[in-house]
N, C-alpha and C positions, 0 to 999 in steps of 0.2 A: 274851691274848682269845682266846675259840674261838667258832665260827661254822660250825655243823652238821659237828661234831668236825673242827673243822680250826683247828688254831690260827694267825691271821691272820698272824702273823710270820712265820710261813712263804712267806708268798706274797711279801715282800721278797727270799726268796731263789730262791722260783722266778723271781722277773724276772730276777735275776742270770745265772742259770742258764741260764735261755732266752734271754738275751741273749747272752752268752759260748761258750757252747755247747762250755764248758769249763772244769769243776772247778777246776783252777789257778785259772784268772781270776779265776773265781764265789768262791770264797775271797777270795784277796786284797780283791776288793772288799767281801766281808763283813766282812772280817778274823776268819776263821775258818780253822781247819785243811782240809786236804783228807778228813780222813778224817769230820770232823764236816759239812761239807758234801757230803760220801758220803752219809750216814746222813739228812742231810735228803732228800735227793733219793730214799732208799729211801721216807721216808716220803709225799711226795708220788706217786711214782707209786703204791703201794698206795691212798692216796685217789682219784686219780683211775681205777686199775685201767689203768694206760698207763705204756709206758718214758718217756713223753717225750725222753727223748735217747736218740738210740742211735748205733753205729757203723755208718759207710759209709766201707772203706779206711782210710785214716789218721785220717781226722775225725771226728767226732762232726756227727751231724744230728738234727736236729727231726725227731717223728711229725706225723704231720696235726692228730693235737689239740694237739698242744703249741704248731703256726702258728696254729689257733684260738681261743688262750687268750695270744697275745699283746697284739690289741686290747684285747678287754676286762680286760685284768690291768691295760695299761697305764694306762684310763679308769681304774681303781679306785682306785691309789696314788696319781694324781694329783688326782684327788678325796677322797680321804684329805689325803693333804699339803693343800688349799689347806682342808679343813674344820676342822684343825688350826690352822692357821695365821689363820684367820678373829680379827676382835675385833670388840669393838663398833665400835672409833673407827681410823683410817689415821693412822699418825705419817711422811710422808715422811719429814723430818729423821733419822728412827732408824729407817727401817725398811732389812732386807734382803731385804725380795719380792723374788723375783722374776716379769718379766710376758712370757709371750710372743707374738709379732706374724706373722700372717702376711699377709705382700705382697710386691709385684714387686719385681723389681732395682730401676727407676723410682722408686717411693714409698719406698724402702728411702737411694734416694740424698738423695731431693731433700726428703725430710721427718722421717724418721725419725733420719737424723745430727745433725738438728738436735733434733729432740726428746730426743736421748742427749747433747748439748752443754749444752741449757737441764737436762733433770735433774740434770745435777753442779753446779748451784752450789744447788738447791732439795728434792734427795734422792742426796745424795752415795755412798748404800750400796744405791739400787734399780739392778737389772741388767736389762736389754731383749736378748733373747734371738731372733733369726729364726728361726719353727719350721717351714720350708715354705711353698709357694705355696697355696694359696685350697682346693686342693683335698685335703688334709689338715685342714680345720679340723676335723672331725668324726672323724676319726680317732686324732688326738694330745690332748695338753690346749693347746691353744692357747687364750690368752683372748683375744688383740682378732684381728680382719680387717680389711682394707681392702685393695676392689677397686671398683674402676667398680660404677657404679651398674645400668646394665644388665646386671651380673652377681653383684647381691646375694642373698643367701639370704631366703628369703620369710619363714622360720621364726625368723629372729630381731632383736632388737631394733638399731636404726641409726640412726646420726645423719651426714647432709649434709657432705662438706668441702667448703670452698670450689672452686669450677669453674676452671678456667683454660683457656684460650687456646692452641691451636697455631702453628707460625709455622713457616716456612724458614730452616734453615742450611745454610752451604756453607764451604770450605776459604775463608779470609779471602784466599787468593792467584790462586782460580778468572777465571781473565780471561774466562771462556767465558758468565758467566753476573752481569749487574751488581746495582744495588740493588733493582732489581724486576724482576718475568718475568710472560709472559703466561700465559693461558690453557693455548693448545696449545701453547707450548714447556714449560709445566711438566710438560703430559703425557707429554712428545716426551721430555724429557732424563732418564736415568737414576739412577733415585733409589737409596739406601742405607736398606733397611727391616729390621725386627727376625723373624728367622726367625718362623712362625706354621703350624700344622699346619692354619690354618682361616681363611676369610674373616677378615680386621679389619674393627671397624666402619671405621675409614677407607675404606678398600676400598672396602666396602657402599654406603658414603655416595657416593662418585666412581662407581662404577656406575649408582647413581640417579639421582644430578644428571647427568651429562654421559656415558651409559652407555661408558666404561672408566676403567680405573684409573690410577693410576700408573704406570710401565715401572721395576720393579726391574733393578737394573743388578748391586746384590750384595746380599748379606741375612748380617748379624749375629748372632751367636747372643742377645745381650741388647740390651735396648733402649736400655741406657746407654752402648752402647761406639757407638754407631752415629753420634755427634760424632767419634770417634777415628777411625772408618772414612772418614770425609770429607778427614782431612789427603793434602795430596800429590795428588786426586783432582780430575774435574769432576760427580762426583757430587751430589745435593742432599739433603736429609735433611726429614721434615714429624715435629717434635716439640712436646710442651709447655713454653710460652713459659720456665717454671721450669727444665725440664733445658736449655733453649739457652742460657741465661742463667750454668747452673752451667760450660757447658761453655767459654763465651765469656771465665771467669774464670782461666781456665790453657793453655787452647787457640789456636790462630788460629784463631779458627770468626768467621764474622758471619751475622749472619740477613738474607733476601730477604724485600721486599714481595709479596704476592700477591693479584690481582685478583676476589679471592673469598671471603668469608665462612664460615670453618670451623664444623661444631659444637664447643660448649666441651667439655673431659673435666671428667665429675665423677667424682669416688670419695667412697666412705660407710663409715663406721666402722661394722664390725658386733661383736655379742660375743652368749651363750647368752643366753636369759630366764631360764637358772635362776641366770645369774649378776648380774642386774640389780642386787641389791642390797648385793652385795659391797663397804663401805667402800674399799678397795684399786683395786681395777678401776675403780668409778666415778671416783676423784681420774686414775686414769690415762687415764681416759679425757676428762676433764677437759681437762688435761694438751695430749693429742694434740690436738682441736681448739682451744685456746688457741695452740698454735704453730701451727697450719694456719693459722688467722683472723689472726695477727701475721705471719707471712711471705707473706698473700695484700695486707697493707693497706700492708705496708713494698714490697714488686714494685709495689704500682698508684698 
């Protein structure tokens, strides 16, 4: 097929060349000879009136135009693949479709892993892939996005997921903190917190309510590593209840009552408006909501 005098098959080759920036590796991916791939590159250079890849020392590098082509090219190939894969109906039992999800490490650990386990029973050939944080939602072919409701994208459809309460956790052998803790002690004791470049929702809430935020003793690379960071310390961590229960199942962790009511955490499931009628994505959205609801019902 040709579009504006360009063979559309060349776009697949262009993607391989821009990805690997190496004729040999691009040839292997395309199952072509190096001379054939070099010929394709020559045709692409003629069409775009640009070298696309040039030698820089001992390596090849992309030209500025080639850098600009990466994102729209990826989007075109992804949407084309989805277009060709669409059917009037979706059969999960026989489908080998790939679904991509953007979410936090916390959502992956507490929800997505359960969804994957659930799908093995009803859709054994369906694949789930993590595709980066929410900031990459519009830059890649991500199908679904799960984010806190305060960060949801306004121009996308969404479904709310069950809310979760926050709880405090400490090392099981922490002899400085009992089964409960006062507000004063809570604000004075050192906390294990996840690294963040900006003020978190919880920190902002504490500043508004009490004029001060919990005092960080250590910061962990990610939210899900907070329970591990407590082991052998007198630190305290504030985490969603499902993460606390997951940690307590395999770590010496216990919960601590707090003398105040914290706001609930509510995530939303989002997708592009253009994908609203995709039967496969409709099914996947239903399964995500179903597993999240069942998980919440079981905990309560």
